[in-house]
N, C-alpha and C positions, 0 to 999 in steps of 0.2 A: 482532454487530460488536464489542462489548466484548471478547468471548472472542478473536476473531481479533487484536485489539490486544494482548491479553495474551500470546498465543502468539508474536506477532512481536516485541514489544518487551522481553521478558526477555533476549533475546540480547545487546543492547547493554551493559547492566550486567554480564552474565556474561563478557564477552570478557577483561577482565584476569584474572579467576579461572581461566578455562578455559585461558589461555595458560600459566599457572603450574602447574595441575594436570596437564595433559597435555603439558607442555614443548614447545608449538608456537609458531612465530612468526607474524607477521601474515599471511604467505602461507598458512599452515595454516589460519588463521581464515577467510581469503578462501575457501578450499576448502570449508569448512563452510557458510559462507553461500551459496556457489554450489550446494551440494547442496540447501539450502533452496529457492533460486530455481528449480532445475532441477525439483523436484517441483511447485512452484507453476505454473511455465511449462507443463509437459506437461498437467497436469490443469486448468489454466484452459481450454485448447483442448478437452480431453475434456469438461470441465463444460459448455461452451457447446453442444456436440452433445447431451450427455445432457438438458439442459434442453429442447432441441427434441424429443427422442425420448420421454422418460419423465416429463417435468414437473419443476419445481423442488422439490416436497415430498420426492420420493424422493432427489434430488440432495443436499438438506440432510441427510437422515438418514444417507446413505452417508458424507458428510463428517464428521459427528459421530462415527461409529464409528472411522474413521481417527484422529481427534484423541484420543479417549479412550484408545485402545490404545497410540498412540505416546507420549503424555505419560506413561502408566504405565510403559512401556519405558524412558523417559529417567530415571525415578526409580531404576531398577536398572542403569543404564549404568555400565560400568567401564572402557571403552576409547574412544579417540577415533574409531575406526572405527564402533563401535556408535552413538556419538552422532551421527555423520553420517547414518547409516542411519535412525535414529529420527526426526531432524529432516526428512529426506526424506519420510517417511511422514506426519509432522505437517503438512507443507506440502501434500501431496495432499488432506487434509482441509480445509485452510484455503482452498485453491483452489476446491474444490467448493462450499463455503459462500458464499464471496465471489461466485461466478458466479450462484448462486441468488438472492442478494440484489440483485445489480446488474441482473439481467434481470427480476426480478418487479416492481420498483417501477414502471416504465412501464406495466405491466398493471394494477396495483392502483389507481394514481392517474390521474385524468382531468385534474385542474387542480392548480396549484401543485406541479408535479413537481419543480422545482429545490429548493423549500423542503424537501419531503419527502426527497429524495435527499441533500440536504446535512445534514439532521437525523439521517438513518440513519448517515451517515458521521461525524457529530458524535459518535456513540456509540463509534466507532472512536478518535477523538481523546481521548474521555474515558478509554477504557480504556488508551490509550498513555500518557496523562499519569500516571494512577494507577500503572500498571505500572512505569514508569521510576523514579519517585520511591520507591515503596515497596520495589521490588527492591533499590535502592541502600541503602535504610535496613536491610533484612533482611540483606543480605550484610555490612554494616557491623557489624551486631549478632550475627553468627555463624551465621545460618540458611543452610544450604547450598543450592546451586543445585538439587540433586536434590529437596530438600524443597519448594522453590518449585514445581517441576514437578508434584510430587505434589498440591499444593494446587490447582493449575490443573486437573489431571485430575479432581479431585473436583467442582470448579465445573462443568466440561464435562459431567459425568455428570448433575448436577442439571438444567442447561439442556437436555440431551438429552431427559430425562424429560418436562420441561414442553412441549418442542417437539413431542412426539409427539401432543399434543392440539390443535395449531394447524391450522386448515383453511387450505389454500392452493389457490386456483383453478388449473386446469391449462389455462388459455386460451392458454398460450404453447407448448403442445405443437404440433409440426408436423403438418400434414395429410399424408395419404399422397402427394398430388400436388403438395406444396409442396417441390419439390426444390431443392437448394442450387446456385445459379448461380456455379459456380467461375470461369468465363470472365470474367463481370462483375466479380466481386470482385477478381480478380487484375489486371484492367486499369484499375481505378478508382484514379487518383492520389491521391484524397481519402482513401481508406483508408490509404495510405502515409503521408500527412501526419498522420493521427490516430496511427499507430503510433509515428512518430518524436517528435511532440509529447508524447504520453502516456508513451512510453518514457523520455525524458530527464527528464520531471518525476518519474516514479516512481523513477528512479535517484537523483535528488536527495533526495526524501523518505525513501526506504528507507535510502540510505546515510548519511543524517543520524543516523537512528535506529541503525544499526549501528556507525558509526565515530565519532560526535561524543564519546562518552565516552572512547574510546580516544585520540582527538586530544587532549583536555584532559588526559588521564592522561600521555601521552608528551611533549607539548609544554610543558605548564604545571605538570606534577607534581600535578594534582588527584587526590584519591583517589575511590573509587567513590560515596561519599556526596556529595561536592561536584560531581562530574561529573553525577550523577543529577539534582541540583537544576536545573542549567541545560538538561538534556534534558528534564526534566519541564516546565520553563518554555516551551521550544520547543513541545512537544505541548499545553501548557495554552493558550497563545495560538492555536495551531492549532485547538484544540477550540472556543475562543470564535468563531473565524473561521467554523467550520462551523455553529455555532449560529445566527449572524446572517447568514452569507454568502447562504444561500438567498433571503432577502428582498431583498437587494441585487441578486442575479442576476435575480430575477423583475422588478425595476423597471427595470434599466438593460440588460438583454439578456444572453444566455448567454456566448457566446465573448468578446464585447467586454469583459465584466466580468473574465472569466478573464485576458485578455491584459493589462489594466491591472494586475491583482493580481499576476501572476507577474513583471512588470516591476519592481514595488516589492519583491517578495521577493528578486529578483537583486540590486538595488541595496543593500539592507540586508545581505545575506549577504556580498557582495564587500567592502563597506566595513568590516563587523564583522571579517572575516578579515584585512583589510589592517592595521588599527590594533593588533592584537595581543590580549594577554590582556584589556584593558579592553573589547574589542569582542565578547567571548563573549556578552554579555547582548544585543547588537544581533542577533547571529545567532539567538539564542533567540526574540527578538521577531519575526523574520522569519516564524516559524510562522504567524502571523496571516494573511499573504498567500499562504501555500502552500495554505491550508485548502480553498478551493472548487474547486481545479483538478481533481482526479481525479473527484469525483462529478459535477461540471457537464459535463465533457468526455464522460464515459461516458454521461450522460443524452442529450446531443445526438445519440449515435450512433442512437438509436431514432427520432429526428426527421429525420435526414438520410437514412437508409436504410430503406426501407419493407419489404423482404423479407428473410428470413434474418437477423433481427435478432440473435438469440441467438448464432448461429454467428459473424456478423461481429464481435460484442462479444467473444466468446471469442477470435477470431483477433487482434483488435487488442490486447486485454489480454495475450495470450500473447506477442506480439512485443514489447510494452512491457516485459514481465517478463524477456525475453531481453536486451533492451538494458540493464535495471537489473543483470542478472546479469553481463554483460560488464564494465559500469563497476565492480561490486564487485571482480572479479578484478583489474582494472587498479589500483584502489585498494590492494588487498592486496599486489600485486606491487610497486608504486611506493613504498609506505610503507617496504619494506625497502631499495629501490634508491636512492631519492633523498631519503627522509625524509618524516616524517608531515605537516610544516607545508606544504611545496610541494605534496605530493600532495592535500592537502584542497581546493586550488584547483579540482579537477575538479568539485566539487559546484556552485559557482556557474557554471562553464562549461556544465553540464548544463542549468541554469535558463535561460541565455542561448539555447541551442539550442531549448530548449522554447518561448521567446518567438518566435523566428523562424517555427517551424512552426504555432504557434497563430495568428500573423498569417495565414499562408496558409490555414489552416482558416477564419478569419474572413472573408477576402475571397471565399472559394469557397462559403460556405454562408450569407452574410449575408441574401439574399433568401429562402431556404428557412426559415431560423429565424425571421425577422420574420413571415412568413405563419403559422407554427406558433403563434408567441406571440400573434397577433391572434386566431386561432381559439380558443386556450385562454382568453383574456380574455372572449370572447364567451360 
């Protein structure tokens, strides 16, 4: 999870540098990020199917191979087109590893699943915080983005070797007679609520990582070092939230806690954006209340739906990633059309939409989740 965060979060600090080196505008950067999202979207869905068919261990290993080769390719990249291709391949690997992680935890853990899921995703926040800050510092001190990708490739290879010796049960592989019920899935309104709630949350989180530094750079003339400090603060508070959030979720309930937390995140984000440069730190602190949303919502999928869990998880995360991809394209386009400041209001709007559909999930799953929590406590 730390590795996934490193791969995801170097892009934000790189954006001002890539714009200069390849002479592209915000729309070009949006196209680059869209390629990343497209790779992630397609193989999140494929990863869910593969987890059902071949088990999480093999999915993890395939993901590592994609990551190592694409990161190495990025080190030798000399054109914007090659950059986009390599990032697409990188996100294939990230999607496979993410699906392996998100579907194995409900199998491995019988109790305290919210704590374990949030602690696992805490590692993502830890990697994001470290990456945002140190990437900004390294760029400021003259280390090229290509060298940074090479460093991550070496780290990936070391983790890959270690992971070869990790034993993972294959209890989530589908039985031959456990066919996917497409009719039930497509007609279930709750699945669509999950897609929209998670999609607009992911759009807010991912696009903060992608565009926050660019926002500070263009609107307030911050350099990469200054911008990376506030982005690292966002992911630092985000990480603390994931470290502690699982305990809060177990005590007060899954979706109820997410709903309250994301409302606070929205209020902080919109207020910080509204008051201007002095509100940047408020936006950064809102990361604390972003933290539990993704892992907790994903965890509840296995509690609400009893069959084809890996497939449904893959489908929901895939559509969520599609929504985030569309929002990214919108941000990149509107940055050039109406200005970076006005466009950035899209992110708190995404949080507000997430609040609405999280509430719909809450009122439709309240009884099921309470029963699950009681069984778990017993």
